[in-house]
C-alpha positions as CSV (number, residue, x, y, z in Angstrom):
1,M,108.0,185.1,14.8
2,H,105.4,184.0,17.4
3,G,102.8,186.4,16.1
4,A,103.1,185.1,12.6
5,Y,102.8,181.7,14.0
6,L,99.6,182.9,15.8
7,G,98.5,184.6,12.6
8,L,98.7,181.0,11.1
9,N,96.7,179.6,13.7
10,N,94.0,182.1,13.1
11,Q,93.6,181.6,9.5
12,Y,92.9,178.0,10.0
13,K,90.2,176.8,11.9
14,I,91.4,174.0,14.4
15,M,89.5,170.6,14.1
16,N,87.6,169.3,16.8
17,K,85.1,166.3,16.8
18,S,82.0,168.1,15.9
19,N,83.3,169.9,12.5
20,R,85.7,167.1,11.2
21,I,85.1,165.8,7.8
22,D,84.2,162.1,7.8
23,L,86.8,160.7,5.9
24,S,85.3,157.3,5.3
25,R,82.3,158.6,3.9
26,L,84.2,161.1,1.3
27,N,85.9,158.3,0.1
28,T,83.2,156.1,-0.5
29,Q,81.3,159.3,-2.5
30,W,84.6,159.5,-4.4
31,R,85.2,156.0,-5.3
32,I,81.4,155.8,-6.8
33,L,81.8,159.0,-8.7
34,L,85.1,157.9,-9.9
35,L,83.8,154.6,-11.0
36,S,80.7,156.2,-12.5
37,A,82.8,158.4,-14.6
38,L,85.1,155.6,-15.6
39,L,82.1,153.5,-16.7
40,L,80.4,156.7,-18.9
41,N,83.7,157.0,-20.6
42,T,84.4,153.2,-21.6
43,T,80.8,152.7,-23.1
44,A,80.6,156.0,-24.6
45,C,83.6,155.8,-26.6
46,S,83.0,152.3,-27.1
47,T,82.8,151.9,-31.2
48,K,82.0,147.9,-30.9
49,E,79.4,147.2,-33.2
50,E,77.1,143.9,-32.4
51,V,78.5,141.1,-34.9
52,I,75.4,139.2,-36.2
53,A,76.2,135.8,-37.5
54,P,74.7,135.2,-40.7
55,T,71.5,133.2,-41.5
56,P,72.6,130.2,-43.4
57,D,70.5,129.7,-46.7
58,P,67.4,128.0,-46.7
59,T,67.3,124.3,-47.8
60,I,64.6,123.8,-50.6
61,L,63.1,120.8,-52.4
62,E,62.2,121.5,-55.8
63,L,60.3,118.6,-57.0
64,K,59.0,117.6,-60.2
65,L,56.9,114.7,-60.3
66,K,56.5,113.1,-63.7
67,A,54.0,110.2,-64.0
68,G,54.4,108.0,-67.1
69,K,51.6,107.3,-69.3
70,L,51.9,103.3,-68.5
71,L,51.7,104.5,-64.8
72,N,50.6,101.4,-62.3
73,P,48.8,99.1,-65.0
74,D,46.0,97.1,-63.9
75,I,45.5,93.6,-64.7
76,E,44.4,94.3,-68.2
77,G,47.4,96.6,-68.8
78,R,45.5,100.0,-67.9
79,A,47.4,102.9,-66.8
80,S,46.1,103.5,-62.9
81,P,46.1,106.4,-60.3
82,L,49.1,105.9,-57.9
83,V,49.4,106.8,-54.3
84,V,52.7,108.5,-53.5
85,R,54.1,109.6,-50.1
86,I,56.9,111.9,-49.8
87,Y,58.9,112.2,-46.7
88,Q,62.0,113.8,-45.2
89,F,63.8,112.0,-42.6
90,E,66.2,112.6,-40.0
91,A,67.6,109.1,-40.3
92,I,66.8,106.5,-43.2
93,D,67.7,103.0,-41.5
94,K,64.1,102.1,-40.6
95,F,62.8,103.5,-44.3
96,N,65.4,101.4,-46.2
97,T,65.0,98.1,-44.0
98,S,61.1,98.2,-43.7
99,D,58.6,96.2,-46.0
100,F,56.0,97.4,-48.1
101,F,53.2,96.9,-45.8
102,A,54.7,98.1,-42.5
103,I,55.6,101.4,-44.1
104,Y,51.8,101.4,-46.3
105,D,49.9,100.2,-43.3
106,N,51.9,102.3,-40.2
107,D,54.4,104.3,-41.6
108,V,53.8,107.0,-38.7
109,A,54.0,104.2,-35.8
110,L,56.8,102.9,-37.5
111,L,58.8,105.7,-38.6
112,G,57.5,108.4,-36.5
113,Q,61.0,109.5,-34.8
114,D,62.5,110.2,-37.7
115,I,60.0,111.6,-40.0
116,I,60.6,115.2,-40.2
117,F,57.7,115.7,-43.2
118,R,55.2,113.8,-44.6
119,K,52.6,114.4,-47.6
120,E,50.6,111.5,-49.3
121,L,49.1,112.6,-52.9
122,E,47.3,110.6,-55.7
123,L,49.1,110.9,-59.0
124,Q,47.4,110.4,-62.0
125,P,48.7,108.6,-65.1
126,D,50.6,111.0,-67.9
127,T,50.6,114.1,-65.6
128,N,53.5,116.1,-64.2
129,R,53.4,118.1,-60.7
130,N,55.7,120.5,-59.4
131,L,56.1,120.9,-55.5
132,S,58.6,123.4,-53.9
133,L,59.2,122.6,-49.9
134,E,61.3,124.3,-47.4
135,S,63.3,121.8,-45.7
136,K,64.1,121.7,-42.0
137,P,67.7,121.9,-40.8
138,E,67.3,118.6,-39.1
139,A,65.8,116.7,-42.5
140,R,68.7,114.7,-43.9
141,Y,66.9,112.4,-46.3
142,L,64.0,112.9,-49.0
143,A,62.4,109.9,-49.5
144,I,59.7,108.7,-51.9
145,F,57.1,105.6,-51.3
146,A,54.8,104.5,-54.2
147,A,51.9,102.1,-53.8
148,F,52.0,100.0,-56.7
149,R,49.4,97.4,-57.8
150,N,52.0,94.8,-58.6
151,L,54.6,94.4,-55.5
152,D,56.5,91.2,-57.0
153,T,58.2,93.7,-60.0
154,A,57.9,97.1,-58.3
155,Q,60.7,99.5,-57.1
156,W,58.2,101.0,-54.8
157,K,60.7,103.5,-52.8
158,A,63.7,105.7,-53.4
159,S,65.8,107.8,-51.4
160,M,68.6,110.7,-51.6
161,K,70.3,112.4,-49.3
162,I,69.3,116.3,-49.2
163,V,72.0,118.9,-49.7
164,P,71.6,121.7,-47.1
165,N,71.5,125.4,-47.0
166,Q,70.7,125.2,-51.0
167,T,68.1,124.5,-53.6
168,N,67.9,120.6,-54.2
169,K,66.2,120.0,-57.8
170,V,64.7,116.5,-58.1
171,T,62.9,115.3,-60.8
172,I,61.0,111.8,-59.8
173,N,60.1,109.7,-62.4
174,F,56.9,107.3,-62.0
175,D,56.6,104.8,-64.8
176,Q,55.1,101.5,-64.7
177,Y,56.3,100.0,-61.6
178,T,59.4,102.1,-61.0
179,V,60.3,105.3,-59.0
180,T,63.7,106.9,-59.6
181,L,65.0,109.8,-58.3
182,K,67.2,112.4,-60.4
183,T,69.1,115.2,-58.7
184,K,70.5,118.4,-60.2
185,N,71.7,120.8,-57.4
186,A,71.0,124.8,-57.7
187,D,74.3,126.8,-56.6
């Protein structure tokens, strides 16, 4: 029995300080290896698809400007060209409460913070003009300003709320001293 015990000792080396395994280093290496394997396993087996939020439809303004035969008559009753401004606003209050000359002379200074879009054009009597505009997301209102000769009887401004994320079809009629908006929203 004593020999068997000695033989057992011969099979195994006795560990001393010089040939001992550093378990703290081994544990760190095993930990890194195990963590790497787990990370690879979870990412490799992942079937998670990236979810992309749908892009909202653009807001389009299809404008049909119709100038009547008797547009903006002069003193002798002859039709005359008309200066028109098309605006898109974030807020409409200042436009609605401002007088004609304040807007005509100083629209950018007066309404600047609220103006998202501004276009000025001249309409000839008895003509039609089509404009297609892509509205910016912050634009909430479409407004029309018309510089009629006779301000005393003129309806020189009109506005409407823009319906977002769809096509807004708007007919803008200019006749004598009035501007009116008629909408037909497309689906």
